[in-house]
C-alpha positions in Angstrom: 0.0 0.0 0.0 1.4 3.4 -1.0 2.2 5.9 1.8 0.2 9.0 1.7 2.2 12.1 1.2 1.4 14.9 3.6 1.3 18.4 2.1 3.1 21.1 4.2 1.9 24.7 4.0 4.9 26.7 2.7 4.1 29.6 4.9 4.0 27.5 8.0 7.2 25.8 7.0 8.9 29.2 6.4 7.7 30.4 9.8 9.1 27.3 11.5 12.5 27.7 9.8 12.6 31.4 10.8 11.9 30.4 14.4 14.7 27.8 14.3 17.1 30.3 12.8 16.2 33.0 15.3 16.8 30.5 18.2 20.2 29.6 16.8 21.2 33.2 16.4 20.0 34.4 19.8 21.0 31.3 21.8 19.2 30.2 25.0 15.8 31.7 25.7 16.3 34.6 23.4 19.6 35.7 24.9 20.6 39.1 23.4 24.2 39.5 24.4 27.2 37.3 24.0 27.4 37.2 27.8 23.9 35.7 28.0 24.7 33.2 25.1 27.8 32.1 27.0 25.5 31.1 29.8 25.7 34.3 31.9 27.6 34.1 35.2 27.6 30.3 35.6 28.7 29.8 31.9 31.4 32.4 32.0 32.7 31.0 35.3 32.8 27.5 33.9 34.7 28.7 30.8 37.3 30.5 33.0 37.7 27.6 35.4 38.2 25.1 32.6 40.6 27.3 30.7 42.8 28.0 33.7 42.8 24.4 34.8 43.8 23.2 31.4 46.5 25.8 30.8 47.9 25.6 34.4 48.4 21.8 34.1 49.8 21.9 30.6 53.6 21.1 30.7 54.4 23.9 28.3 51.8 26.6 28.9 51.6 26.0 32.7 55.0 27.3 33.6 53.8 30.9 34.3 51.1 29.5 36.6 53.5 27.7 38.9 52.7 28.8 42.5 49.9 31.0 41.3 46.6 31.4 43.2 44.5 29.7 40.5 41.1 30.5 42.2 42.0 34.2 42.1 43.0 34.0 38.4 39.8 32.2 37.5 37.8 34.8 39.3 39.5 37.7 37.5 39.3 35.9 34.1 35.6 35.3 34.6 35.2 39.1 35.4 37.1 40.0 32.2 35.1 37.5 30.1 31.9 38.8 31.6 32.7 42.5 30.9 34.1 41.9 27.4 31.1 39.8 26.4 28.5 42.5 27.4 27.8 41.3 30.9 27.2 43.4 34.0 30.7 42.7 35.5 33.6 45.1 35.7 37.2 43.7 35.9 38.8 45.3 38.9 42.2 43.5 39.0 45.6 44.8 38.1 46.3 45.8 34.5 47.4 43.0 32.2 50.8 44.6 31.9 51.2 44.4 35.7 49.8 40.9 36.0 52.1 39.4 33.4 55.3 41.4 34.1 58.2 39.1 34.6 56.5 36.0 33.3 58.2 36.3 29.9 55.1 35.0 28.1 55.9 34.2 24.5 53.7 34.8 21.5 53.5 31.0 21.2 52.3 30.6 24.8 49.7 33.4 24.2 48.3 31.7 21.1 48.4 28.3 22.9 46.0 29.8 25.5 43.9 31.4 22.7 43.6 28.0 21.0 42.5 26.3 24.2 39.9 29.0 24.8 38.6 28.7 21.2 38.3 24.9 21.6 36.5 25.2 24.9 34.0 27.7 23.4 33.5 25.5 20.4 32.9 22.5 22.6 30.3 24.5 24.6 28.4 25.2 21.4 29.3 28.9 21.2 28.7 30.2 17.7 31.5 31.2 15.4 30.2 34.8 15.5 30.3 34.9 19.3 33.7 33.3 19.4 35.0 35.8 17.0 33.4 38.7 18.9 35.0 37.6 22.2 38.4 36.9 20.6 38.4 40.3 19.0 37.7 41.9 22.4 40.5 39.9 24.0 43.1 40.5 21.1 44.2 44.0 22.3 45.4 42.5 25.6 48.1 40.6 23.7 50.4 43.7 23.7 50.3 43.8 27.5 50.7 40.0 28.0 53.4 38.9 25.6 57.0 39.9 26.2 58.7 41.7 23.4 62.1 40.1 22.7 65.1 42.4 23.2 65.6 44.5 20.0 62.0 43.8 19.0 59.3 46.4 18.6 
């Protein structure tokens, strides 16, 4: 016996597709800021916690975290991510230049951390647009984090 083909109203179908697209673009429950799409305070804290845990325990990237107060670093990173993603937080820690002075962080180490952050965001389902937004807001911090080799500019 032949299966009966169901006719779908093209207007209803277009409306359903538009609703799905809107949900994908705005994230959970109509979130309007990157901060909200990251999961607000709990999501941002989870991202900061995981990033610092991974980097601090990495044999190459973790050298500058030796003897550091990881809980404090996580808290300050969460504040920064919150502020930079449009959340209500304000980072009140020392400047990035002060925090990273004497750690001799190389460009490779900096990008190693950026790669970890990017992977964590991707694994959490953060959209490419939101990842790029956040990375663009973090990028100017590089000049205060990375040491410039002697004779470099």
